[in-house]
Every structure is written in C-alpha cells, then in structure tokens.
N, CA, C and O of each residue as an XYZ file, in Angstrom:
916
protein
N    -146.929    314.655    185.309
C    -147.600    314.396    186.588
C    -146.854    314.994    187.776
O    -147.468    315.409    188.759
N    -145.524    315.034    187.679
C    -144.729    315.445    188.831
C    -144.038    316.797    188.649
O    -143.551    317.375    189.620
N    -143.990    317.302    187.423
C    -143.306    318.566    187.179
C    -141.804    318.380    187.090
O    -141.293    317.272    187.250
N    -141.096    319.482    186.831
C    -139.644    319.391    186.749
C    -139.004    320.730    187.095
O    -139.654    321.776    187.095
N    -137.708    320.660    187.391
C    -136.911    321.852    187.674
C    -136.213    322.308    186.401
O    -135.926    321.506    185.512
N    -135.948    323.595    186.329
C    -135.216    324.134    185.184
C    -133.844    323.461    185.085
O    -133.121    323.365    186.077
N    -133.493    322.999    183.885
C    -132.196    322.361    183.670
C    -132.169    320.884    183.994
O    -131.115    320.254    183.910
N    -133.330    320.306    184.369
C    -133.363    318.890    184.738
C    -133.058    318.000    183.538
O    -132.515    316.907    183.698
N    -133.404    318.463    182.339
C    -133.127    317.708    181.119
C    -133.106    318.699    179.956
O    -133.489    319.858    180.113
N    -132.666    318.245    178.811
C    -132.591    319.120    177.640
C    -133.970    319.687    177.291
O    -134.929    318.937    177.112
N    -134.057    321.002    177.197
C    -135.328    321.648    176.883
C    -136.091    322.140    178.089
O    -137.087    322.849    177.948
N    -135.631    321.766    179.297
C    -136.307    322.232    180.518
C    -135.741    323.604    180.880
O    -134.799    323.711    181.664
N    -136.326    324.645    180.301
C    -135.795    325.993    180.459
C    -136.328    326.709    181.695
O    -135.784    327.737    182.098
N    -137.392    326.171    182.302
C    -137.968    326.799    183.494
C    -138.631    325.756    184.374
O    -138.918    324.645    183.929
N    -138.873    326.123    185.631
C    -139.599    325.227    186.527
C    -141.005    324.987    185.983
O    -141.650    325.907    185.479
N    -141.465    323.767    186.087
C    -142.797    323.428    185.589
C    -143.548    322.618    186.645
O    -143.073    321.565    187.070
N    -144.711    323.097    187.067
C    -145.533    322.356    188.015
C    -146.140    321.135    187.322
O    -146.489    321.186    186.143
N    -146.262    320.033    188.077
C    -146.922    318.845    187.562
C    -148.395    318.841    187.928
O    -148.876    319.744    188.613
N    -149.111    317.822    187.467
C    -150.552    317.747    187.723
C    -150.877    317.686    189.212
O    -151.842    318.307    189.658
N    -150.078    316.942    189.990
C    -150.356    316.817    191.418
C    -150.240    318.170    192.116
O    -151.058    318.514    192.968
N    -149.215    318.928    191.742
C    -149.015    320.234    192.356
C    -150.096    321.211    191.907
O    -150.583    322.006    192.711
N    -150.471    321.161    190.648
C    -151.519    322.042    190.130
C    -152.872    321.740    190.783
O    -153.680    322.639    191.015
N    -153.101    320.449    191.075
C    -154.400    320.035    191.609
C    -154.418    319.987    193.131
O    -155.334    319.402    193.710
N    -153.441    320.579    193.790
C    -153.390    320.557    195.250
C    -154.725    321.045    195.830
O    -155.216    322.113    195.466
N    -155.296    320.254    196.730
C    -156.614    320.514    197.337
C    -157.759    320.322    196.340
O    -158.907    320.670    196.617
N    -157.427    319.767    195.188
C    -158.456    319.497    194.184
C    -158.480    318.019    193.838
O    -158.146    317.184    194.679
N    -158.867    317.683    192.619
C    -159.030    316.284    192.200
C    -158.329    316.047    190.867
O    -158.388    316.883    189.966
N    -157.657    314.887    190.751
C    -157.049    314.456    189.490
C    -157.816    313.229    188.988
O    -158.059    312.292    189.748
N    -158.191    313.237    187.719
C    -158.847    312.086    187.099
C    -157.814    311.326    186.281
O    -157.259    311.868    185.325
N    -157.552    310.079    186.647
C    -156.588    309.253    185.933
C    -157.365    308.284    185.044
O    -157.851    307.254    185.511
N    -157.476    308.616    183.787
C    -158.250    307.810    182.846
C    -157.434    306.608    182.383
O    -156.230    306.722    182.154
N    -158.099    305.442    182.242
C    -157.452    304.214    181.777
C    -156.195    303.893    182.571
O    -155.122    303.703    181.999
N    -156.333    303.834    183.894
C    -155.160    303.596    184.751
C    -154.552    302.212    184.505
O    -153.380    301.978    184.798
N    -155.370    301.296    183.962
C    -154.857    299.961    183.667
C    -153.813    299.941    182.574
O    -153.102    298.949    182.416
N    -153.708    301.012    181.823
C    -152.715    301.110    180.748
C    -151.402    301.734    181.233
O    -150.454    301.871    180.460
N    -151.352    302.111    182.511
C    -150.172    302.801    183.029
C    -148.966    301.870    183.100
O    -149.090    300.722    183.528
N    -147.801    302.361    182.682
C    -146.566    301.571    182.713
C    -146.196    301.222    184.156
O    -146.434    302.028    185.056
N    -145.618    300.037    184.399
C    -145.292    299.597    185.758
C    -144.411    300.580    186.529
O    -144.633    300.795    187.721
N    -143.408    301.184    185.865
C    -142.536    302.119    186.585
C    -143.300    303.355    187.038
O    -143.015    303.904    188.102
N    -144.267    303.796    186.241
C    -145.075    304.941    186.633
C    -146.064    304.559    187.737
O    -146.401    305.382    188.588
N    -146.527    303.309    187.717
C    -147.403    302.830    188.786
C    -146.695    302.919    190.131
O    -147.293    303.320    191.130
N    -145.417    302.544    190.152
C    -144.648    302.590    191.396
C    -144.522    304.026    191.901
O    -144.624    304.281    193.101
N    -144.299    304.961    190.975
C    -144.175    306.372    191.358
C    -145.510    306.914    191.864
O    -145.547    307.689    192.820
N    -146.604    306.505    191.221
C    -147.932    306.938    191.645
C    -148.250    306.410    193.028
O    -148.804    307.128    193.861
N    -147.898    305.139    193.280
C    -148.152    304.543    194.594
C    -147.429    305.308    195.683
O    -147.986    305.540    196.756
N    -146.184    305.704    195.414
C    -145.423    306.457    196.416
C    -146.118    307.779    196.743
O    -146.193    308.164    197.910
N    -146.623    308.472    195.730
C    -147.314    309.744    195.951
C    -148.569    309.540    196.789
O    -148.842    310.311    197.709
N    -149.332    308.496    196.465
C    -150.575    308.249    197.182
C    -150.330    307.832    198.627
O    -151.136    308.131    199.508
N    -149.202    307.133    198.875
C    -148.892    306.673    200.229
C    -148.314    307.782    201.095
O    -148.603    307.853    202.289
N    -147.506    308.641    200.504
C    -146.800    309.652    201.292
C    -147.422    311.041    201.195
O    -147.216    311.882    202.070
N    -148.196    311.279    200.109
C    -148.743    312.618    199.910
C    -147.693    313.624    199.508
O    -147.906    314.830    199.631
N    -146.535    313.135    199.017
C    -145.427    314.012    198.633
C    -144.998    313.730    197.199
O    -145.088    312.600    196.721
N    -144.532    314.772    196.523
C    -144.004    314.612    195.172
C    -142.586    315.164    195.113
O    -142.203    316.027    195.903
N    -141.820    314.652    194.166
C    -140.477    315.179    193.893
C    -140.421    315.523    192.418
O    -140.616    314.653    191.570
N    -140.158    316.777    192.104
C    -140.036    317.172    190.705
C    -138.806    316.532    190.074
O    -137.799    316.284    190.738
N    -138.914    316.275    188.796
C    -137.742    315.798    188.064
C    -136.639    316.842    188.193
O    -136.867    318.029    187.957
N    -135.439    316.392    188.570
C    -134.334    317.323    188.758
C    -134.216    317.817    190.182
O    -133.322    318.603    190.495
N    -135.111    317.366    191.053
C    -135.111    317.811    192.453
C    -134.872    316.586    193.322
O    -135.767    316.148    194.045
N    -133.657    316.030    193.251
C    -133.392    314.749    193.902
C    -132.093    314.769    194.700
O    -131.211    315.603    194.490
N    -132.014    313.809    195.627
C    -130.772    313.469    196.301
C    -130.559    311.981    196.044
O    -131.481    311.189    196.241
N    -129.380    311.591    195.616
C    -129.084    310.189    195.319
C    -128.067    309.669    196.326
O    -127.223    310.419    196.817
N    -128.158    308.374    196.627
C    -127.233    307.762    197.585
C    -126.718    306.443    197.023
O    -127.410    305.778    196.252
N    -125.506    306.069    197.408
C    -124.928    304.799    196.977
C    -123.839    304.384    197.955
O    -123.203    305.222    198.594
N    -123.633    303.056    198.061
C    -122.522    302.553    198.875
C    -121.345    302.157    197.983
O    -120.321    301.684    198.477
N    -121.488    302.347    196.684
C    -120.434    301.984    195.737
C    -119.563    303.187    195.366
O    -119.978    304.337    195.516
N    -118.353    302.904    194.882
C    -117.472    303.925    194.324
C    -117.880    304.094    192.867
O    -117.508    303.281    192.021
N    -118.643    305.143    192.568
C    -119.200    305.289    191.232
C    -118.132    305.505    190.163
O    -118.321    305.100    189.016
N    -117.024    306.130    190.518
C    -115.971    306.334    189.517
C    -115.361    304.991    189.097
O    -115.006    304.797    187.935
N    -115.246    304.070    190.057
C    -114.767    302.732    189.707
C    -115.820    301.991    188.880
O    -115.495    301.250    187.952
N    -117.097    302.209    189.241
C    -118.177    301.565    188.501
C    -118.208    302.067    187.057
O    -118.547    301.311    186.146
N    -117.854    303.344    186.844
C    -117.789    303.897    185.487
C    -116.684    303.196    184.700
O    -116.875    302.828    183.541
N    -115.525    303.013    185.339
C    -114.395    302.357    184.681
C    -114.734    300.923    184.295
O    -114.268    300.411    183.277
N    -115.564    300.278    185.136
C    -115.956    298.895    184.866
C    -117.120    298.805    183.886
O    -117.507    297.715    183.465
N    -117.675    299.962    183.526
C    -118.785    299.971    182.588
C    -120.130    299.668    183.213
O    -121.086    299.322    182.518
N    -120.200    299.803    184.548
C    -121.439    299.483    185.254
C    -122.299    300.719    185.538
O    -123.440    300.590    185.980
N    -121.763    301.902    185.288
C    -122.516    303.128    185.561
C    -122.204    304.152    184.477
O    -121.056    304.306    184.063
N    -123.246    304.849    184.025
C    -123.073    305.827    182.949
C    -122.301    307.053    183.430
O    -122.620    307.634    184.467
N    -121.293    307.431    182.671
C    -120.485    308.586    183.035
C    -121.284    309.881    182.943
O    -121.129    310.769    183.781
N    -122.153    309.993    181.909
C    -122.927    311.225    181.755
C    -123.932    311.390    182.901
O    -124.192    312.509    183.342
N    -124.501    310.263    183.386
C    -125.423    310.331    184.522
C    -124.680    310.741    185.790
O    -125.193    311.513    186.600
N    -123.464    310.212    185.952
C    -122.667    310.549    187.135
C    -122.443    312.059    187.219
O    -122.626    312.653    188.281
N    -122.051    312.677    186.115
C    -121.778    314.113    186.147
C    -123.065    314.938    186.232
O    -123.032    316.096    186.647
N    -124.197    314.345    185.840
C    -125.474    315.036    185.968
C    -125.897    315.127    187.432
O    -126.438    316.146    187.860
N    -125.647    314.052    188.209
C    -126.098    314.028    189.614
C    -125.022    314.450    190.601
O    -125.320    314.738    191.760
N    -123.760    314.491    190.147
C    -122.663    314.739    191.070
C    -122.346    316.226    191.200
O    -121.202    316.645    191.027
N    -123.372    317.015    191.506
C    -123.163    318.454    191.673
C    -122.506    318.735    193.013
O    -121.581    319.543    193.100
N    -122.981    318.068    194.058
C    -122.442    318.283    195.405
C    -122.423    316.944    196.121
O    -123.455    316.281    196.226
N    -121.258    316.540    196.617
C    -121.126    315.223    197.234
C    -120.952    315.337    198.750
O    -120.237    316.207    199.247
N    -121.621    314.439    199.465
C    -121.467    314.331    200.923
C    -121.125    312.887    201.237
O    -121.888    311.987    200.889
N    -119.992    312.645    201.888
C    -119.614    311.288    202.269
C    -120.089    311.033    203.695
O    -119.692    311.731    204.628
N    -120.940    310.029    203.850
C    -121.472    309.677    205.163
C    -120.813    308.379    205.620
O    -121.042    307.335    205.010
N    -119.999    308.417    206.682
C    -119.323    307.204    207.150
C    -120.328    306.144    207.584
O    -121.441    306.466    208.000
N    -119.927    304.876    207.483
C    -120.771    303.773    207.951
C    -121.000    303.910    209.459
O    -120.188    304.512    210.163
N    -122.095    303.357    209.943
C    -122.440    303.474    211.357
C    -121.341    302.912    212.251
O    -121.089    303.450    213.329
N    -120.679    301.829    211.815
C    -119.610    301.230    212.624
C    -118.403    302.161    212.755
O    -117.557    301.967    213.627
N    -118.326    303.183    211.877
C    -117.230    304.135    211.938
C    -117.575    305.360    212.790
O    -116.729    306.230    212.999
N    -118.803    305.429    213.276
C    -119.225    306.537    214.146
C    -120.059    305.983    215.292
O    -121.248    306.270    215.434
N    -119.378    305.174    216.103
C    -120.014    304.476    217.226
C    -120.689    305.457    218.182
O    -121.671    305.113    218.839
N    -120.160    306.673    218.257
C    -120.713    307.671    219.174
C    -122.178    307.984    218.841
O    -122.922    308.456    219.701
N    -122.592    307.721    217.595
C    -123.971    308.015    217.195
C    -124.959    306.921    217.591
O    -126.169    307.143    217.553
N    -124.462    305.746    217.970
C    -125.351    304.609    218.229
C    -126.284    304.863    219.402
O    -127.473    304.556    219.316
N    -125.770    305.421    220.500
C    -126.630    305.621    221.674
C    -127.756    306.623    221.403
O    -128.911    306.305    221.685
N    -127.475    307.824    220.868
C    -128.591    308.750    220.607
C    -129.583    308.211    219.583
O    -130.784    308.450    219.705
N    -129.098    307.486    218.576
C    -130.010    306.893    217.593
C    -130.890    305.830    218.251
O    -132.086    305.736    217.976
N    -130.274    305.032    219.127
C    -131.038    303.999    219.833
C    -132.126    304.617    220.690
O    -133.264    304.147    220.685
N    -131.793    305.656    221.421
C    -132.789    306.316    222.279
C    -133.914    306.922    221.433
O    -135.080    306.900    221.826
N    -133.552    307.454    220.285
C    -134.576    308.022    219.396
C    -135.534    306.933    218.909
O    -136.751    307.110    218.950
N    -134.981    305.807    218.448
C    -135.828    304.736    217.909
C    -136.668    304.075    219.002
O    -137.822    303.713    218.769
N    -136.091    303.919    220.190
C    -136.865    303.345    221.301
C    -138.057    304.241    221.620
O    -139.173    303.759    221.812
N    -137.813    305.533    221.676
C    -138.890    306.484    221.945
C    -139.937    306.444    220.830
O    -141.138    306.477    221.098
N    -139.477    306.373    219.591
C    -140.375    306.361    218.435
C    -141.284    305.143    218.442
O    -142.498    305.265    218.283
N    -140.687    303.955    218.629
C    -141.483    302.727    218.560
C    -142.289    302.489    219.840
O    -143.339    301.846    219.803
N    -141.802    303.002    220.965
C    -142.578    302.902    222.195
C    -143.886    303.667    222.046
O    -144.947    303.195    222.455
N    -143.798    304.835    221.463
C    -144.999    305.647    221.249
C    -145.912    304.979    220.224
O    -147.129    304.945    220.405
N    -145.331    304.451    219.153
C    -146.106    303.822    218.090
C    -146.839    302.587    218.588
O    -147.967    302.327    218.170
N    -146.203    301.813    219.487
C    -146.784    300.555    219.964
C    -147.437    300.683    221.336
O    -147.867    299.692    221.927
N    -147.506    301.924    221.838
C    -148.113    302.189    223.139
C    -147.414    301.403    224.248
O    -148.068    300.841    225.126
N    -146.079    301.367    224.200
C    -145.279    300.725    225.236
C    -144.920    301.762    226.300
O    -145.001    302.965    226.056
N    -144.523    301.286    227.480
C    -144.199    302.173    228.598
C    -142.716    302.135    228.951
O    -142.343    302.250    230.118
N    -141.873    301.973    227.927
C    -140.426    301.877    228.169
C    -139.883    303.236    228.592
O    -140.014    304.222    227.867
N    -139.272    303.274    229.774
C    -138.785    304.536    230.329
C    -137.266    304.637    230.337
O    -136.717    305.732    230.457
N    -136.582    303.495    230.210
C    -135.117    303.527    230.270
C    -134.526    302.396    229.438
O    -135.218    301.450    229.062
N    -133.236    302.516    229.162
C    -132.497    301.513    228.396
C    -131.309    301.060    229.235
O    -130.499    301.888    229.651
N    -131.194    299.764    229.487
C    -130.087    299.248    230.286
C    -128.757    299.479    229.566
O    -128.689    299.439    228.338
N    -127.718    299.717    230.337
C    -126.405    300.010    229.759
C    -125.894    298.870    228.885
O    -125.180    299.113    227.911
N    -126.253    297.619    229.222
C    -125.797    296.473    228.430
C    -126.321    296.539    226.995
O    -125.654    296.075    226.070
N    -127.501    297.108    226.807
C    -128.058    297.227    225.464
C    -127.152    298.094    224.598
O    -126.789    297.713    223.485
N    -126.798    299.248    225.113
C    -125.932    300.168    224.367
C    -124.573    299.535    224.104
O    -124.019    299.670    223.013
N    -124.041    298.844    225.106
C    -122.730    298.205    224.952
C    -122.765    297.143    223.865
O    -121.854    297.062    223.040
N    -123.823    296.324    223.862
C    -123.943    295.289    222.841
C    -124.079    295.896    221.446
O    -123.474    295.419    220.486
N    -124.873    296.942    221.354
C    -125.088    297.578    220.051
C    -123.799    298.199    219.517
O    -123.556    298.190    218.311
N    -122.979    298.733    220.411
C    -121.723    299.363    219.991
C    -120.720    298.348    219.451
O    -119.814    298.709    218.700
N    -120.879    297.069    219.834
C    -119.931    296.047    219.396
C    -120.353    295.370    218.097
O    -119.601    294.567    217.546
N    -121.548    295.687    217.606
C    -122.039    295.083    216.367
C    -121.446    295.826    215.162
O    -121.138    297.014    215.255
N    -121.289    295.130    214.038
C    -120.652    295.734    212.857
C    -121.614    296.566    212.008
O    -121.160    297.437    211.266
N    -122.892    296.335    212.088
C    -123.906    297.131    211.405
C    -123.661    297.250    209.901
O    -123.481    298.344    209.368
N    -123.658    296.100    209.237
C    -123.493    296.106    207.779
C    -124.678    296.798    207.102
O    -124.541    297.331    206.001
N    -125.847    296.789    207.764
C    -127.018    297.451    207.211
C    -127.182    298.880    207.685
O    -128.201    299.517    207.420
N    -126.162    299.391    208.396
C    -126.150    300.780    208.873
C    -127.395    301.142    209.683
O    -127.908    300.301    210.421
N    -127.889    302.369    209.561
C    -128.974    302.850    210.420
C    -130.258    302.067    210.179
O    -131.028    301.853    211.115
N    -130.504    301.636    208.946
C    -131.718    300.855    208.668
C    -131.717    299.569    209.489
O    -132.757    299.170    210.013
N    -130.553    298.914    209.608
C    -130.452    297.692    210.406
C    -130.682    297.992    211.878
O    -131.388    297.250    212.561
N    -130.088    299.081    212.376
C    -130.275    299.465    213.778
C    -131.748    299.740    214.059
O    -132.275    299.315    215.087
N    -132.404    300.439    213.160
C    -133.823    300.752    213.329
C    -134.658    299.484    213.422
O    -135.546    299.383    214.269
N    -134.375    298.506    212.545
C    -135.117    297.249    212.569
C    -134.876    296.464    213.847
O    -135.797    295.862    214.400
N    -133.623    296.473    214.318
C    -133.288    295.775    215.565
C    -134.044    296.380    216.741
O    -134.589    295.652    217.571
N    -134.079    297.701    216.815
C    -134.769    298.361    217.920
C    -136.275    298.118    217.836
O    -136.932    297.940    218.861
N    -136.818    298.109    216.633
C    -138.252    297.843    216.491
C    -138.592    296.456    217.010
O    -139.571    296.292    217.739
N    -137.792    295.448    216.643
C    -138.029    294.085    217.127
C    -137.889    294.012    218.636
O    -138.663    293.324    219.301
N    -136.905    294.718    219.180
C    -136.664    294.683    220.622
C    -137.814    295.319    221.398
O    -138.222    294.815    222.444
N    -138.328    296.422    220.882
C    -139.451    297.093    221.539
C    -140.695    296.205    221.502
O    -141.464    296.176    222.462
N    -140.896    295.483    220.399
C    -142.025    294.560    220.298
C    -141.979    293.532    221.434
O    -143.005    293.192    222.022
N    -140.767    293.045    221.729
C    -140.614    291.983    222.728
C    -140.550    292.497    224.164
O    -140.595    291.702    225.102
N    -140.450    293.781    224.347
C    -140.294    294.352    225.691
C    -141.652    294.691    226.306
O    -142.408    295.500    225.767
N    -141.940    294.069    227.425
C    -143.164    294.373    228.169
C    -142.843    295.034    229.508
O    -143.711    295.140    230.376
N    -141.605    295.474    229.673
C    -141.155    296.093    230.918
C    -140.998    297.602    230.717
O    -141.202    298.119    229.619
N    -140.638    298.287    231.784
C    -140.395    299.728    231.679
C    -138.943    299.996    231.276
O    -138.567    301.134    230.994
N    -138.129    298.926    231.252
C    -136.732    299.073    230.843
C    -136.414    298.089    229.736
O    -136.749    296.908    229.832
N    -135.767    298.571    228.687
C    -135.291    297.706    227.603
C    -133.953    297.125    228.027
O    -133.029    297.875    228.342
N    -133.831    295.792    228.042
C    -132.558    295.188    228.430
C    -132.041    294.270    227.327
O    -132.707    294.061    226.313
N    -130.842    293.725    227.541
C    -130.169    292.945    226.504
C    -130.952    291.704    226.092
O    -130.786    291.220    224.973
N    -131.800    291.180    226.971
C    -132.596    289.999    226.630
C    -133.627    290.276    225.543
O    -134.136    289.350    224.913
N    -133.930    291.540    225.327
C    -134.901    291.897    224.301
C    -134.250    292.039    222.924
O    -134.952    292.145    221.918
N    -132.919    292.040    222.871
C    -132.211    292.171    221.597
C    -132.246    290.855    220.828
O    -132.398    289.800    221.444
N    -132.111    290.882    219.498
C    -131.968    289.639    218.736
C    -130.789    288.830    219.262
O    -129.820    289.394    219.769
N    -130.873    287.515    219.142
C    -129.862    286.645    219.750
C    -128.451    286.956    219.260
O    -127.492    286.872    220.027
N    -128.324    287.318    217.968
C    -126.983    287.568    217.431
C    -126.332    288.810    218.024
O    -125.134    289.025    217.838
N    -127.102    289.633    218.737
C    -126.553    290.829    219.363
C    -126.395    290.675    220.866
O    -125.838    291.557    221.520
N    -126.876    289.566    221.430
C    -126.794    289.380    222.871
C    -125.404    288.887    223.267
O    -124.910    287.897    222.728
N    -124.796    289.573    224.193
C    -123.470    289.203    224.691
C    -123.449    289.316    226.204
O    -124.204    290.087    226.797
N    -122.557    288.521    226.827
C    -122.338    288.646    228.265
C    -121.328    289.747    228.503
O    -120.191    289.650    228.040
N    -121.719    290.805    229.223
C    -120.815    291.912    229.514
C    -120.279    291.740    230.932
O    -121.042    291.807    231.896
N    -118.964    291.519    231.067
C    -118.373    291.328    232.389
C    -118.020    292.661    233.011
O    -118.083    293.700    232.354
N    -117.647    292.631    234.283
C    -117.291    293.861    234.990
C    -116.054    294.505    234.395
O    -115.872    295.718    234.494
N    -115.209    293.702    233.782
C    -113.974    294.247    233.203
C    -114.238    294.962    231.891
O    -113.363    295.632    231.342
N    -115.459    294.808    231.398
C    -115.787    295.502    230.155
C    -115.634    294.640    228.921
O    -116.027    295.047    227.828
N    -115.057    293.431    229.081
C    -114.934    292.534    227.936
C    -116.246    291.811    227.721
O    -117.125    291.840    228.583
N    -116.383    291.167    226.582
C    -117.636    290.474    226.295
C    -117.353    289.172    225.589
O    -116.292    288.982    224.995
N    -118.322    288.277    225.663
C    -118.219    287.025    224.933
C    -119.606    286.643    224.451
O    -120.608    286.944    225.099
N    -119.653    285.975    223.303
C    -120.927    285.527    222.777
C    -121.425    284.384    223.641
O    -120.629    283.587    224.137
N    -122.744    284.296    223.827
C    -123.320    283.259    224.658
C    -122.888    281.877    224.190
O    -122.669    281.666    222.997
N    -122.763    280.929    225.125
C    -122.393    279.562    224.782
C    -123.509    278.910    223.989
O    -124.622    279.433    223.935
N    -123.219    277.768    223.371
C    -124.218    277.080    222.571
C    -125.432    276.697    223.408
O    -126.568    276.816    222.949
N    -125.192    276.231    224.652
C    -126.306    275.844    225.521
C    -127.179    277.048    225.846
O    -128.403    276.981    225.734
N    -126.549    278.148    226.249
C    -127.313    279.354    226.578
C    -128.044    279.891    225.347
O    -129.156    280.407    225.459
N    -127.433    279.772    224.196
C    -128.024    280.274    222.970
C    -129.313    279.525    222.646
O    -130.311    280.128    222.252
N    -129.279    278.202    222.817
C    -130.477    277.409    222.556
C    -131.598    277.798    223.512
O    -132.752    277.929    223.104
N    -131.256    277.982    224.786
C    -132.259    278.371    225.767
C    -132.824    279.748    225.442
O    -134.031    279.970    225.537
N    -131.945    280.670    225.058
C    -132.387    282.023    224.729
C    -133.256    282.014    223.478
O    -134.234    282.757    223.385
N    -132.887    281.156    222.503
C    -133.669    281.083    221.270
C    -135.080    280.574    221.558
O    -136.057    281.095    221.020
N    -135.179    279.556    222.406
C    -136.493    279.023    222.770
C    -137.342    280.107    223.431
O    -138.510    280.286    223.087
N    -136.750    280.824    224.376
C    -137.471    281.883    225.067
C    -137.895    282.982    224.091
O    -139.003    283.511    224.172
N    -137.002    283.307    223.181
C    -137.274    284.362    222.195
C    -138.466    283.972    221.311
O    -139.360    284.782    221.069
N    -138.466    282.736    220.839
C    -139.567    282.257    219.992
C    -140.875    282.263    220.771
O    -141.918    282.648    220.242
N    -140.816    281.833    222.034
C    -142.022    281.826    222.862
C    -142.597    283.237    223.025
O    -143.810    283.435    222.967
N    -141.708    284.210    223.230
C    -142.171    285.585    223.446
C    -142.816    286.150    222.181
O    -143.821    286.856    222.251
N    -142.227    285.831    221.020
C    -142.803    286.329    219.776
C    -144.131    285.639    219.488
O    -145.063    286.277    218.998
N    -144.229    284.347    219.784
C    -145.494    283.632    219.618
C    -146.576    284.228    220.522
O    -147.732    284.356    220.120
N    -146.186    284.589    221.740
C    -147.141    285.225    222.651
C    -147.595    286.571    222.094
O    -148.769    286.933    222.170
N    -146.636    287.300    221.533
C    -146.953    288.624    220.987
C    -147.937    288.526    219.829
O    -148.816    289.376    219.688
N    -147.793    287.485    218.991
C    -148.661    287.333    217.820
C    -149.894    286.480    218.128
O    -150.653    286.121    217.228
N    -150.081    286.163    219.410
C    -151.222    285.315    219.806
C    -151.215    283.969    219.081
O    -152.264    283.439    218.714
N    -150.014    283.432    218.884
C    -149.873    282.110    218.282
C    -149.898    282.093    216.768
O    -149.912    281.015    216.173
N    -149.904    283.259    216.118
C    -149.918    283.325    214.655
C    -148.517    282.980    214.142
O    -147.604    283.803    214.202
N    -148.363    281.757    213.639
C    -147.035    281.269    213.256
C    -146.491    281.968    212.012
O    -145.283    282.178    211.894
N    -147.373    282.325    211.091
C    -146.915    283.043    209.890
C    -146.338    284.404    210.267
O    -145.271    284.787    209.787
N    -147.049    285.135    211.131
C    -146.569    286.438    211.575
C    -145.313    286.290    212.426
O    -144.399    287.110    212.344
N    -145.274    285.232    213.251
C    -144.094    284.992    214.095
C    -142.857    284.751    213.235
O    -141.794    285.312    213.499
N    -142.996    283.917    212.206
C    -141.860    283.634    211.319
C    -141.404    284.905    210.612
O    -140.209    285.112    210.403
N    -142.363    285.754    210.247
C    -142.029    287.021    209.585
C    -141.231    287.931    210.517
O    -140.237    288.525    210.099
N    -141.663    288.046    211.786
C    -140.958    288.902    212.743
C    -139.578    288.351    213.083
O    -138.638    289.111    213.313
N    -139.462    287.011    213.114
C    -138.168    286.389    213.413
C    -137.255    286.353    212.193
O    -136.076    286.012    212.295
N    -137.821    286.714    211.027
C    -137.063    286.705    209.764
C    -136.544    285.304    209.439
O    -135.396    285.139    209.026
N    -137.404    284.293    209.632
C    -137.059    282.916    209.288
C    -138.205    282.321    208.476
O    -139.314    282.856    208.470
N    -137.930    281.210    207.787
C    -138.971    280.537    207.012
C    -139.980    279.893    207.959
O    -139.637    279.521    209.081
N    -141.219    279.765    207.504
C    -142.262    279.162    208.322
C    -141.914    277.714    208.659
O    -142.186    277.247    209.765
N    -141.310    277.002    207.699
C    -140.913    275.610    207.958
C    -139.845    275.540    209.055
O    -139.829    274.607    209.858
N    -138.947    276.546    209.077
C    -137.916    276.599    210.122
C    -138.555    276.818    211.489
O    -138.137    276.225    212.483
N    -139.569    277.674    211.528
C    -140.263    277.930    212.793
C    -140.917    276.647    213.311
O    -140.791    276.315    214.489
N    -141.618    275.927    212.426
C    -142.261    274.675    212.853
C    -141.227    273.678    213.377
O    -141.470    272.976    214.359
N    -140.073    273.624    212.711
C    -139.027    272.694    213.154
C    -138.513    273.058    214.538
O    -138.282    272.184    215.373
N    -138.333    274.367    214.777
C    -137.823    274.805    216.081
C    -138.882    274.619    217.176
O    -138.553    274.287    218.314
N    -140.149    274.836    216.822
C    -141.225    274.604    217.806
C    -141.225    273.143    218.228
O    -141.394    272.830    219.406
N    -141.031    272.239    217.248
C    -140.982    270.808    217.549
C    -139.718    270.456    218.324
O    -139.757    269.666    219.267
N    -138.584    271.055    217.915
C    -137.303    270.777    218.560
C    -137.287    271.207    220.019
O    -136.790    270.483    220.882
N    -137.836    272.395    220.295
C    -137.848    272.914    221.663
C    -139.099    272.526    222.441
O    -139.266    272.897    223.602
N    -139.995    271.754    221.765
C    -141.238    271.306    222.407
C    -142.028    272.487    222.973
O    -142.456    272.481    224.127
N    -142.208    273.504    222.115
C    -142.952    274.697    222.509
C    -144.447    274.453    222.274
O    -144.859    274.134    221.158
N    -145.232    274.599    223.298
C    -146.673    274.346    223.165
C    -147.385    275.607    222.705
O    -148.604    275.600    222.534
C-alpha cells in the first residue's frame, strides 16, 4: 500500500511504488476493510487524514532515551538501532535553548490567531519572561499547547501574562526577579480563568474541563467552591 525504498529490508533491491502512489489522482478499492489489522488501520487513517504517505525505509525516528543504554538493558533491539542509526542529530531540550522561546512563541501566536480569527497584534514582555522561566518538560509540543490555550482566552489585541495557564503566571518585578503568585492570588486567578473558559465554551462544562485539562468532577467542585454562576 505504501511502497518501499531500496534496501529498506531484505530483498528490497529497488524502489517500489505503493498503491496510494500508483493511484494518485485515481481511486483505490479497499475490499473487506473490516478484516484489516488494527496497526494497518492506524496507518490508513493517517494517510486519509494527511494525504501523505511514507515509503518503508523512508523515515526519521526520534527518541528522548539513550538507545545504547536501552540496548544494554535489553529494552531495544540492537539490530534495529543500527538499521535506523545512519545519521544522528542531537536536538537539545527547549529549556537548554531559551533563545528559541520568543521566536517560537511569536510563530504560534500568529498561527493560532489566524486559525481562531483573533486580532492579537502584540505580545507583552511579561509573557516572554514567564515562558523563559518555565522548564518545558514537554518541549516544543508543550509550548505550542500553552500558546494555543492562551490565544483561546485572549480577546484583546495584546497577549499578556493573565492569558497564560496559572502554573506559568509569575509576578515580574522591576529588578527582573520573579515570584509565584500567593495562594490568595492564585485562587482568584483560578476563578477568573475558569470563568473565561466557561464563557468561551458558552457554558459547555465538558468542553471547559477538556480545555482546562481537568476532570469534569473537578470542574463541578471548583464551580461550587468559587460560586461561579
């Protein structure tokens, strides 16, 4: 279905087009699709969603683990490692390249502003400062999700620190130092944050809990606790 590159596996002596590539601008008939193996179903879904195929042997692999140590521990096949380890690129974690946070933030703000038809024209300096102090265990994917949530909550022409998730909000003093909000301020900010997301979803509590990344029961408890109407 997907084709392969020469040398991708034993017996692959030349490049071979798959059915999708052969049928480009045409039609593929998938007979008895209910008999398709689950792993192949996942691959088919990706093709149908993206309109793109990857030939066997035409891949880039990524990992946050030390694969040589994983081989020693018996958690990763040595033959697979040498099959994929033709050329290695080490990409430092986002927290190790803080200089990239501002341009990435501006890119994501622009991307989601356009996607959501927002009119955000600028980013307050406190936003960048707060983002630079975060550890970013989820790297760029985490940053992207944070910016998406922030853009959802922003109805102004400027994105400011109040639009960030509570765990990223900090008080930035003139001296440049920062401190996490006090417990009292945090509760007030959390109430306001929940109210804004509820307004955004037109009161849809299931969607609100999903955007806040909390359980629906937790949302109901906080609505009752903060007496949010």
